[in-house]
C-alpha positions in Angstrom: 182.4 78.7 122.9 182.3 75.4 124.8 185.3 74.0 126.6 186.0 70.9 128.6 185.7 71.0 132.3 187.6 68.9 134.8 185.5 65.8 133.9 186.4 66.3 130.2 182.7 67.1 129.4 182.0 70.1 127.1 180.6 73.0 129.1 179.8 76.6 128.7 180.6 79.1 131.5 179.7 82.6 132.6 180.8 84.8 135.3 179.8 88.2 136.8 181.4 90.6 139.2 179.2 91.6 142.1 180.3 95.1 143.2 178.4 95.2 146.5 180.2 92.1 147.7 183.5 92.7 145.9 183.4 89.1 144.6 183.1 87.3 141.2 180.7 84.5 140.6 181.2 81.8 138.0 179.0 79.0 136.8 179.2 76.2 134.2 176.6 74.2 132.5 176.9 71.1 130.2 176.5 72.1 126.6 173.6 69.8 126.0 171.7 71.2 129.0 172.5 74.8 128.2 171.4 74.6 124.5 168.4 72.3 125.0 165.8 75.2 124.8 167.5 76.5 121.7 167.4 73.1 120.1 163.7 72.7 121.0 163.0 76.1 119.5 164.9 75.2 116.3 162.9 71.9 116.0 159.6 73.8 116.4 160.8 76.5 113.9 161.8 73.9 111.3 158.5 72.1 111.8 156.4 75.3 111.4 158.5 76.3 108.4 157.9 72.9 106.8 154.2 73.3 107.4 154.3 76.7 105.9 156.1 75.4 102.8 153.6 72.5 102.5 150.6 74.9 102.8 152.2 77.4 100.5 152.8 74.7 97.8 149.3 73.4 98.2 147.9 77.0 97.9 150.0 77.6 94.8 148.7 74.4 93.1 145.1 75.0 94.2 145.3 78.6 92.9 146.8 77.4 89.5 144.0 74.8 89.3 141.4 77.3 90.1 142.7 79.8 87.5 142.8 77.0 84.9 139.2 76.0 85.6 138.1 79.7 85.5 139.8 80.0 82.1 138.1 76.8 80.9 134.7 78.2 82.2 135.2 81.5 80.3 136.1 79.6 77.1 133.1 77.4 77.5 130.8 80.4 78.1 132.2 82.1 75.0 131.7 79.0 72.9 128.1 78.6 74.2 127.4 82.3 73.7 128.6 82.2 70.1 126.5 79.1 69.5 123.4 80.6 71.0 123.9 83.9 69.1 124.2 82.1 65.8 120.7 80.6 66.3 117.9 82.2 64.4 115.3 81.4 67.0 115.2 83.3 70.3 116.6 81.4 73.2 115.9 82.5 76.8 117.2 80.8 79.9 115.5 81.3 83.2 116.0 80.2 86.8 113.4 78.4 89.0 111.8 81.7 89.9 111.3 82.6 86.3 114.0 85.3 86.3 115.7 85.7 82.9 119.4 84.7 83.2 120.5 84.9 79.6 119.2 85.5 76.1 120.6 85.3 72.6 120.7 88.1 70.0 117.7 86.7 68.1 115.5 87.8 71.1 116.0 91.5 70.1 114.8 90.8 66.5 111.7 88.9 67.6 110.6 90.8 70.8 112.2 94.3 70.2 113.8 94.1 73.7 117.6 94.5 74.0 119.2 91.7 76.0 120.0 94.1 78.8 116.4 95.1 79.1 115.4 91.4 79.6 118.2 90.2 81.9 116.9 90.1 85.5 113.3 90.5 84.5 110.6 87.8 85.0 109.8 85.7 81.9 106.2 86.9 82.3 107.2 90.2 80.6 106.9 88.3 77.3 103.6 86.5 78.1 100.2 87.7 77.2 97.1 86.7 79.3 96.2 84.1 80.4 99.8 82.8 80.6 101.0 86.0 82.4 98.6 85.3 85.4 99.2 81.6 85.5 102.9 81.4 85.2 103.9 81.7 88.8 101.3 79.1 89.7 102.8 76.7 87.1 106.3 77.3 88.7 105.1 76.7 92.3 103.2 73.6 91.3 106.2 72.2 89.5 108.5 73.0 92.5 106.2 71.4 95.0 105.0 68.3 93.1 107.3 67.9 90.1 104.3 67.8 87.9 104.9 69.8 84.8 102.3 71.5 82.7 104.7 73.7 80.7 108.2 73.2 82.2 110.6 71.0 80.2 107.9 70.5 77.6 107.9 71.6 74.0 104.9 73.9 73.6 104.0 76.7 71.2 102.5 79.8 72.8 101.9 83.3 71.7 104.4 85.8 73.1 104.1 89.6 73.7 106.6 92.0 72.1 107.9 95.2 73.7 105.3 97.2 71.7 102.5 94.9 73.0 101.9 93.1 69.7 101.7 89.3 69.7 
């Protein structure tokens, strides 16, 4: 507890008895000087705590926004899936390597493959010759030049069913 010294300035004091010398030692420090490190530590603590609160709030809002966008994505996927499954014609989506990413339920009726049998397979599984052999070349040419012979074009071709019939 601070007290005023002979100058009337608030100070804190401490004393200790030194047994070897049979003497007591006392010292006094100004309150401002004595508690300066503690005040500096408190300022840093409050600064870091404020940063923690700011980052925590930002993380909370980002997490909520991410969860909301995930929910919207799931709803959109369900809506798209129900739309695709209601189509009578087979719909097959592939990536740039020709790997089947998604199919609708009409594919099973037309090609006799279950959707799980086609997912991850190359689209060539449904192609008879000469399309089977030329498909990879068509993709490579399109990726290198942008010139399309079959990609992004409406074209009717024969397809091969699971039992080998066209």
